[in-house]
MARBA-3410 file (N, C-alpha, C, O; in Angstrom, 1 decimal):
125
-11.1,-5.4,-5.7,-10.2,-4.7,-4.9,-10.6,-3.3,-4.4,-10.7,-3.0,-3.2 ~ -10.8,-2.4,-5.5,-11.3,-1.3,-5.7,-12.6,-1.0,-4.8,-12.7,0.1,-4.1 ~ -13.4,-1.9,-4.8,-14.6,-1.8,-3.8,-14.2,-2.4,-2.4,-14.9,-2.0,-1.5 ~ -13.2,-3.4,-2.0,-12.4,-3.6,-0.7,-12.1,-2.2,-0.3,-12.5,-1.8,0.8 ~ -11.6,-1.5,-1.1,-10.7,-0.2,-0.6,-11.8,0.4,-0.3,-11.9,0.6,0.9
-12.7,0.8,-1.0,-13.9,1.9,-0.8,-14.6,1.4,0.5,-15.0,2.3,1.2 ~ -14.8,0.3,0.9,-15.6,0.0,2.1,-14.5,0.2,3.4,-14.8,0.9,4.3 ~ -13.3,-0.7,3.2,-12.3,-0.1,4.3,-12.3,1.3,4.7,-12.6,1.7,5.8 ~ -11.7,2.0,3.6,-11.5,3.4,3.9,-12.2,3.8,4.8,-11.8,3.9,6.0 ~ -13.4,4.1,4.5,-14.5,5.0,5.4,-14.9,4.1,6.5,-15.6,4.7,7.3
-14.6,3.1,6.8,-15.0,1.9,7.9,-13.8,2.6,8.9,-13.9,3.3,10.0 ~ -12.7,2.3,8.3,-11.3,2.6,9.2,-11.7,4.1,9.4,-12.3,4.1,10.5 ~ -11.7,5.2,9.0,-12.2,6.3,9.3,-13.4,6.7,10.5,-13.3,7.4,11.5 ~ -14.2,6.1,10.1,-15.6,5.8,11.3,-15.0,5.2,12.6,-15.1,5.8,13.6 ~ -14.4,3.9,12.4,-13.7,3.7,13.5,-12.7,4.2,14.5,-12.5,4.0,15.7
-12.1,4.8,13.8,-10.9,5.6,14.3,-11.6,6.7,14.9,-11.2,7.0,16.0 ~ -12.3,7.3,14.4,-13.0,8.6,15.2,-14.0,8.0,16.5,-14.8,8.5,17.2 ~ -13.6,7.1,16.4,-14.6,6.6,17.8,-13.6,6.2,18.8,-13.9,6.1,20.0 ~ -12.1,6.1,18.2,-10.9,5.5,19.1,-10.3,6.8,19.3,-9.3,6.6,20.1 ~ -10.6,8.2,18.9,-9.5,9.1,19.1,-10.3,9.9,20.3,-11.5,10.1,20.2
-9.6,10.1,21.3,-10.0,11.3,22.4,-9.4,12.5,22.4,-9.9,13.3,23.2 ~ -8.2,12.9,21.5,-7.7,13.8,21.3,-8.3,15.0,20.4,-8.0,15.0,19.1 ~ -9.0,16.0,21.1,-9.6,16.9,19.8,-9.1,17.7,19.7,-10.0,18.6,19.6 ~ -7.8,18.4,19.5,-6.9,19.1,19.0,-6.8,18.8,17.6,-7.3,17.9,17.0 ~ -6.1,19.9,16.9,-5.9,19.9,15.6,-4.5,19.0,15.3,-4.2,18.5,14.2
-3.8,19.1,16.2,-2.7,17.6,15.9,-3.2,16.6,15.8,-3.2,16.1,14.7 ~ -4.1,16.0,17.1,-4.7,14.8,16.9,-5.7,14.5,15.9,-6.0,13.3,16.1 ~ -6.4,15.1,14.9,-6.9,15.2,14.0,-6.2,15.0,12.8,-6.5,14.3,11.9 ~ -4.8,15.8,12.9,-4.1,15.4,12.0,-3.3,13.7,11.7,-3.2,13.0,10.7 ~ -3.0,13.7,13.0,-2.3,12.6,13.6,-3.4,11.3,13.1,-2.9,10.3,12.6
-4.7,11.4,13.3,-5.4,10.1,12.7,-5.9,10.5,11.2,-6.5,9.5,10.7 ~ -5.7,11.5,10.5,-5.9,11.4,9.2,-4.7,10.6,8.6,-4.8,9.6,7.8 ~ -3.4,11.1,9.1,-2.0,10.4,8.7,-2.4,9.1,8.8,-2.3,8.2,7.9 ~ -2.8,8.8,10.0,-2.9,7.0,10.3,-4.0,6.2,9.3,-4.0,5.0,9.1 ~ -4.8,7.1,8.7,-6.0,6.4,7.9,-5.0,6.5,6.7,-4.5,5.5,6.2
-4.8,7.4,6.4,-4.2,7.6,5.0,-2.8,6.7,4.7,-2.5,6.3,3.6 ~ -2.0,6.3,6.0,-1.1,4.7,5.8,-2.1,3.9,5.6,-2.3,3.6,4.4 ~ -2.8,3.3,6.4,-3.8,2.5,6.4,-4.3,1.8,4.9,-4.2,0.7,4.4 ~ -4.8,3.0,4.5,-5.2,3.1,3.1,-4.4,2.7,2.0,-4.6,2.0,1.1 ~ -3.2,3.5,2.5,-2.2,3.0,1.5,-1.5,1.8,1.4,-1.1,1.2,0.3
-1.4,1.5,2.6,-0.7,-0.2,2.6,-1.9,-1.0,1.6,-1.5,-1.5,0.6 ~ -3.0,-0.9,1.9,-4.1,-1.7,1.2,-3.7,-1.4,-0.4,-3.0,-2.3,-0.9 ~ -4.1,-0.4,-1.0,-4.0,0.3,-2.1,-2.3,-0.1,-2.7,-2.1,-0.4,-3.9 ~ -1.1,-0.1,-1.7,-0.1,-0.6,-2.6,-0.1,-1.9,-2.9,0.4,-2.4,-3.9 ~ -0.6,-2.8,-1.7,-0.4,-4.1,-1.7,-1.4,-4.6,-3.4,-1.0,-5.4,-4.2
-2.1,-4.3,-3.5,-3.1,-4.6,-4.6,-2.3,-3.8,-6.5,-2.4,-4.2,-7.7 ~ -1.9,-2.6,-5.9,-1.2,-2.5,-7.1,0.3,-3.0,-7.4,0.9,-3.0,-8.4 ~ 0.8,-3.4,-6.2,1.9,-4.2,-6.2,1.8,-5.6,-7.0,2.4,-5.9,-8.0 ~ 1.1,-6.2,-6.4,0.3,-7.9,-7.1,0.4,-7.3,-8.9,1.2,-7.8,-9.7 ~ -0.4,-6.3,-9.0,-0.8,-5.7,-10.6,0.5,-5.8,-11.3,0.8,-6.6,-12.2
1.7,-4.5,-10.5,2.8,-4.2,-11.3,3.6,-5.6,-11.6,4.2,-5.9,-12.7 ~ 3.7,-6.4,-10.3,4.5,-7.4,-10.3,4.6,-8.4,-11.3,5.6,-8.9,-11.8 ~ 3.2,-8.6,-11.6,2.6,-9.3,-12.8,3.0,-8.8,-13.9,3.3,-9.6,-14.8 ~ 3.3,-7.5,-14.2,3.4,-6.9,-15.6,4.9,-6.7,-15.9,5.4,-6.1,-16.9 ~ 5.6,-7.4,-14.9,7.0,-7.0,-15.1,7.7,-8.4,-15.7,7.6,-9.4,-15.0
8.3,-8.3,-17.1,8.5,-9.4,-18.0,9.7,-10.5,-17.1,9.7,-11.7,-17.1 ~ 10.5,-9.6,-16.3,11.4,-10.6,-15.8,10.8,-11.3,-15.0,11.2,-12.4,-15.0 ~ 9.6,-11.0,-13.8,8.9,-11.7,-13.1,8.3,-12.5,-13.8,8.3,-13.5,-13.1 ~ 7.7,-12.7,-14.9,7.0,-13.7,-15.6,8.0,-14.5,-16.3,7.5,-15.6,-16.6 ~ 9.2,-14.4,-16.6,10.1,-15.3,-16.8,10.6,-16.1,-15.5,10.5,-17.3,-15.4
11.2,-15.2,-14.6,11.6,-16.0,-13.3,10.5,-17.0,-12.9,10.9,-18.0,-12.5 ~ 9.1,-16.9,-12.9,8.4,-17.7,-12.3,7.7,-18.5,-13.3,6.6,-18.7,-13.0 ~ 8.1,-19.0,-14.2,7.6,-19.8,-15.3,7.8,-21.3,-14.9,7.1,-22.3,-15.2 ~ 8.8,-21.3,-14.1,9.1,-22.8,-13.9,8.4,-23.0,-12.4,8.2,-24.2,-12.1 ~ 8.0,-22.0,-11.3,7.7,-22.2,-10.1,6.4,-23.0,-10.2,5.8,-23.3,-11.2
6.1,-23.3,-9.0,4.7,-24.0,-8.6,4.0,-22.8,-8.1,4.5,-21.9,-7.4 ~ 2.6,-22.8,-8.5,1.8,-22.0,-8.0,1.7,-21.2,-6.7,1.5,-20.0,-6.4 ~ 2.1,-22.4,-5.8,2.4,-21.9,-4.6,3.7,-21.2,-3.8,3.8,-20.6,-2.7 ~ 4.8,-21.6,-4.9,5.8,-21.2,-4.6,5.9,-19.7,-5.1,6.6,-18.8,-4.5 ~ 5.1,-19.4,-6.3,5.2,-17.9,-6.8,4.3,-17.4,-5.9,4.7,-16.4,-5.4
3.3,-17.8,-5.5,2.1,-16.9,-4.4,3.0,-16.4,-3.5,3.0,-15.2,-3.4 ~ 4.0,-17.3,-2.5,4.6,-17.0,-1.4,5.7,-16.0,-1.6,6.1,-15.2,-0.7 ~ 6.3,-16.1,-2.8,7.6,-15.1,-2.8,6.5,-13.9,-3.5,6.9,-12.8,-3.2 ~ 5.3,-13.8,-4.2,4.6,-12.7,-4.6,4.4,-11.8,-3.1,4.9,-10.7,-2.8 ~ 3.7,-12.7,-2.3,3.3,-12.0,-0.9,4.4,-11.6,-0.1,4.3,-10.6,0.7
5.5,-12.2,-0.2,6.7,-11.8,0.6,7.4,-10.5,-0.2,8.1,-9.7,0.4 ~ 7.1,-10.4,-1.5,7.9,-8.9,-1.9,6.6,-7.9,-1.9,6.9,-6.7,-1.6 ~ 5.3,-8.1,-2.3,4.4,-7.1,-1.9,3.9,-6.6,-0.4,3.2,-5.7,-0.1 ~ 4.6,-7.4,0.5,4.2,-7.3,1.8,5.4,-6.3,2.3,5.2,-5.5,3.2 ~ 6.8,-6.4,1.6,8.0,-5.7,1.6,7.6,-4.4,1.3,7.7,-3.5,2.1
6.8,-4.3,-0.1,6.4,-3.0,-0.5,5.3,-2.2,0.1,5.2,-1.0,0.0 ~ 4.4,-3.0,0.8,3.4,-2.1,1.7,3.9,-1.7,2.7,3.6,-0.6,3.2 ~ 5.2,-2.6,3.5,5.7,-1.6,4.9,6.8,-0.6,4.5,7.2,0.3,5.3 ~ 7.5,-0.7,3.1,8.2,0.2,2.9,7.7,1.4,1.9,8.4,2.5,1.7 ~ 6.7,1.2,1.3,6.2,2.5,0.6,5.4,3.8,1.1,5.0,4.7,0.4
5.1,3.6,2.3,4.5,4.9,3.2,6.0,5.6,3.7,6.2,6.8,4.1 ~ 6.9,4.8,3.7,8.1,5.6,4.3,8.6,6.6,3.0,9.2,7.6,3.3 ~ 8.4,6.4,2.0,8.5,7.1,0.9,7.7,8.2,0.2,7.8,8.9,-0.8 ~ 6.6,8.2,1.2,5.6,9.1,1.0,5.3,10.3,2.2,5.4,10.1,3.4 ~ 5.0,11.4,1.8,5.2,12.5,2.9,3.9,12.4,3.9,3.1,11.5,3.7
3.6,13.2,4.7,2.5,13.3,6.1,1.3,13.9,5.3,0.1,13.5,5.5 ~ 1.7,14.8,4.2,0.6,15.7,3.3,0.0,14.7,2.7,-1.3,14.6,2.8 ~ 0.9,13.5,1.7,0.5,13.0,0.8,-0.3,11.8,1.4,-1.1,11.2,0.6 ~ -0.1,11.3,2.6,-0.9,10.4,3.3,-2.4,11.0,3.8,-3.5,10.3,3.7 ~ -2.4,12.3,4.4,-3.6,13.1,4.5,-4.5,13.1,3.3,-5.7,12.9,3.3
-3.8,13.4,2.3,-4.7,13.2,1.1,-5.2,11.9,0.3,-6.3,11.8,-0.2 ~ -4.1,10.8,0.3,-4.4,9.4,0.1,-5.7,9.1,1.0,-6.7,8.7,0.4 ~ -5.8,9.4,2.3,-7.0,9.1,3.2,-8.4,9.8,2.3,-9.4,9.1,2.1 ~ -8.2,11.2,1.9,-9.2,11.8,1.4,-9.9,11.9,-0.1,-11.1,12.1,-0.5 ~ -8.6,11.7,-0.6,-9.0,11.8,-2.3,-8.5,10.6,-3.0,-7.3,10.3,-3.1
-9.6,9.8,-3.5,-9.4,8.7,-4.3,-8.4,8.8,-5.3,-7.5,8.1,-5.4 ~ -8.7,10.0,-6.2,-7.7,10.1,-7.7,-6.2,10.2,-7.2,-5.2,9.5,-7.5 ~ -6.2,11.2,-6.2,-4.7,11.3,-5.6,-4.3,10.2,-4.8,-3.2,10.4,-4.5 ~ -4.7,9.4,-4.4,-4.3,8.2,-3.8,-3.7,7.0,-4.8,-2.7,6.3,-4.6 ~ -4.5,7.1,-5.8,-4.2,6.2,-7.5,-2.5,6.7,-7.8,-1.6,6.0,-7.9
-2.5,7.5,-7.8,-0.8,8.8,-8.1,0.0,8.4,-7.1,1.1,7.9,-7.4 ~ -0.6,8.6,-5.4,0.3,8.5,-4.5,1.1,6.6,-4.9,2.1,6.3,-5.4 ~ 0.3,6.0,-4.5,-0.1,4.7,-4.6,1.0,4.4,-5.4,2.1,4.0,-4.9 ~ 0.8,4.6,-6.9,1.7,4.3,-7.8,3.0,5.0,-8.0,3.7,4.4,-8.7 ~ 3.4,5.9,-7.7,4.6,6.5,-7.2,5.5,5.8,-6.2,6.7,5.6,-6.3
4.7,5.4,-5.2,5.4,4.6,-4.1,5.8,3.1,-4.1,6.6,2.5,-3.3 ~ 4.9,2.6,-5.1,5.4,1.3,-5.6,6.5,1.1,-6.1,7.4,0.4,-5.7 ~ 6.5,2.0,-7.5,7.2,2.2,-8.2,8.8,2.7,-7.6,9.8,2.6,-8.3 ~ 8.9,3.3,-6.3,9.9,3.7,-5.5,10.4,2.4,-4.8,11.5,2.6,-4.2 ~ 9.9,1.6,-4.7,10.1,0.4,-3.7,10.0,-0.9,-4.3,10.5,-1.8,-3.6
9.3,-1.3,-5.4,9.5,-2.7,-5.7,10.8,-3.4,-6.3,10.9,-4.6,-6.1 ~ 11.5,-2.8,-6.9,12.8,-3.3,-7.2,13.4,-3.6,-6.1,13.6,-4.7,-5.8 ~ 13.7,-2.7,-5.4,14.2,-3.2,-3.7,13.8,-4.0,-3.1,14.6,-4.5,-2.3 ~ 12.5,-4.5,-3.1,11.8,-5.7,-2.3,12.1,-6.7,-3.2,12.5,-7.8,-2.7 ~ 12.1,-6.8,-4.7,12.7,-7.9,-5.4,13.7,-8.3,-5.5,13.9,-9.3,-6.2
14.9,-7.4,-4.9,16.3,-7.6,-4.6,16.3,-8.4,-3.4,17.0,-9.4,-3.3 ~ 15.6,-8.0,-2.4,15.9,-8.5,-1.2,15.2,-10.1,-1.3,15.6,-11.2,-0.9 ~ 14.2,-9.9,-1.8,13.5,-11.4,-1.9,14.4,-12.5,-2.1,14.4,-13.6,-1.6 ~ 15.3,-12.0,-3.2,15.8,-12.7,-4.3,17.0,-13.3,-3.5,17.6,-14.3,-3.7 ~ 17.3,-12.4,-2.5,18.7,-12.8,-1.6,18.7,-14.4,-1.0,19.6,-14.8,-0.4
END
């Protein structure tokens, strides 16, 4: 998954540079934030899956589920986390996540931690 992120983030940066026509500083900052958000969503989804599978309550709750049902719920929860996590991150963090892999790891961990429980609760309803 890390290899996928390493390939997608620079590719997204290159492709977005071609699509941007605004050459002002604000335009560059906006593009960086968008890239940060895209990179963050990818990383959050991967981290969510790992974190979810490490939660003992999740392990217990899914022991009697079929693999398809477990995957379906996991996809729903991590999709929710991927959508909500960027809302708990500042614009500066998004820009940093686009440029610094080490900072991205910390930002992703914090974002997943803040949102995973809410998404699990939503999914269970």
